[in-house]
N, C-alpha and C positions, 0 to 999 in steps of 0.2 A: 540666638537664635538656633535650636538643635537639628542639627543635620539630617538628614535622610538616611534612615538602617535600611538595608537591604534584608530581605524577608529571608528566616530560616527553612532548610532544607523541605520540612515538615509544612511550616506554611506556606513554601510556592506551590507543593501537591496541592495542600485543600482549597488554594485560592484558583488554581489551574483546574481544577475540576469543577468547580461551581464555575467558572467565568465562561467556560466551553459550553457547560450544560446549557447556562442559559443562552448563548449565541447560537448551538446548535443541536436544539432539542430534538430533531428528528434528524436522524443519518442517513438518506437514501444513499446504498450504493454508487457509488458516478458512473458504473458501466452498466451499460447497459447489457441487460441477460435474462433469461426466462428459467436455466435449471442450473445445476453444477457445469456439468459440461461446457454451457453456453459461456458462465462464469469463467472456467478454468481457460478458454482460449483465449476469452478478451483481458484477462489479466498477463496472459502470457504475451500478447503482443503490445500491451500497454509499458513492456518494455524499454526504457531511452524515445517515448511517445508518449503523447498527452491524451489523457480518456477522450475529452474530445474528439481528435481524431478518431483514434479506436470505434468511438462509436458512429460516425460516418462511414466508417469500414465495413461494421460485419454485419448491416444489412444486407450486402452483395455476397458476404460469408455466408449467411444464411441460407442462400439463395440455392449455395451449391451444397450444402448439408448442415444439418442442425443437429444434428444426430450422430455418435460415433460409428455407426453401420454406414449412414449416408457419406461423410467427411472420409473414410478410408477407400472410400472406393474413385476417388476425385485425385486426377492426377495434381501430383506438387506443384509442377506450372502455373495451372490452372489456381490454386491458392496463392502460388505467389502474384498470380498478376494484379490478383483483389486486395491483399494485405500490404501491395508495394509501397501506397502513402506511410505506412507505418514505421516503414526502414526495418533492418535486417533480414528483410524478405527473405532471404535464401534459407537464412537458419529458420526462421520462424515458421515456412512455408515448409518443410523438410521436417520439422518438430510436430505440427498438425497433423500431417498425415502420420509419423510415427504411433505418438500419442493416441490417436484415432482407433488404430492399426491394434496396440496392445488393449487397449479397453475392450475392444470386441474380441478379442484372442482370448485375453487371461479374466478379464473382470463382469463379462457378460452385459458390455455394451455400457455400463454405469462407472459412473468415475467414483473411485474408494475414498472411503472416508475415513483416511487413514495415512496420519500425516508421513509415516516413512513408507508406504507406497506411491504417496503422490509425489515424492521426493526424486524417488527411482525414474518417473517418466521423462521423456524427452524433452528438454525446454523449460523442463517445472524446477525452478529452485527453491529454498527454504522460506522465500516472502511470496512468489506466486503461491505455494503448498499452503502455509500458515493463511491468506488472503481465502483460498477457499474453506478449509476448514473452519474458519472463523464466520465468514459472511453468505456459503451454503448450507454448512452444516450446524451452525451455532455455539461451535465449538471455542472454548477458551483460544485466542489467539492474538499477538502482539506483531504484527508485521509490521518491520520498517522499512518506510523508504525514504528518499532525500530529502522530503520535506519531517517528516520525524526525527531522521539523524543529527539535520540542522537544529531544529528548534527544541528539542532535548538537550544540547548542547548550550543555545543560547541561553535557556531556563535554569541553567543546572542539575540538570537531571543524572547527567553522564559525563565521563572523558570525552566521550564520541572518539573512543580508537579503530572502534570498528563496530558497521550495522550489529554482530553479533552481541557484545558489549553491551550497547546499547538497550538491546531487546530486553537482554539480560537485568538491567539495571530497572528499567519502566515497570518490567514484570513485579518485581520486589518492591518498590513505590506503589504502584496504584491496584486497587483490590480485583482479582480475577472479573467478578461480573460486571467492571468497568471496561476490559481491555478492547473486547471488539468493537465498542459506543467510541473508545477514547481513540483509536486509532483513527476513524474516520474524523473525529472530531477536529486532531491533531492537524489531519492535512489540511481538512477546509480552513481551518486558521491560518496555517502556514500558505495556502495558498492566497486568501485573501488581506489576510495584512501581516504576516510576518514571514515573507517572501524575499528570496535569496540578494537582491536586491534593491526593494522597499525598506529593509529593515535589516540594520547590524547587531541589534541586540542591544540598541539605544533608542527604537523609536515607536516601536506599536505597544498597546495596552498592558499586554501582559509582560512581556520586557520589562517595560518601566516598571509597572507595579510591583512586578519581584525583584527588580535592580533599580530601586531608586538613585542608588548613589554610585553607579556607573559611569563613569565617566569616557573612558573610553569603548572603541566598537569590539564584539566579542567574537574575537576569530574562531573558525569551526574548522573541525575534518571534514572533508567530502569522504564520503559512503564509499 
């Protein structure tokens, strides 16, 4: 009887793209928002917090202010009281207040459509800026969160030394016009099928299809 063969990297890339497109032909942004500013704030809040919790909190936050001009006038303590369930509320409330003031004073109240400018805003790292560039403005980006970092290692797409390397590897493997959608498709798959505890690289459909000969759990590096 012939032993199962693990797929080559090019075969894995093609299979992953095809299967994710079948599973998730539509990719709505999981964070509720209405414009680049509300998306920016929601992504900032999502650090070490679930999207579901953020979506529960943001309606109350938008009542305080849903534009940089309005939010810049809200005391930090009031912002903090509303966003406390998201965790890290002291840092996040200050960042929301400060970035709102910067947007008003330096960008005419608009979120800049520029990666470097976004990354200078308080509380906005590379991943947050990448999400805003891709999902608010449509520029190709491949934000790497913990789900993507974990799955890219399980699927043999990166060594996973750090999220920056994982992002670089994924951008090299997949066509640029697929990045924005793939980013969300991988997140959806990671939450539904290839979870941190529910799959160890030998359980879910994509892991077993890419590595049918894999016998041991795939150890992954944390982001």
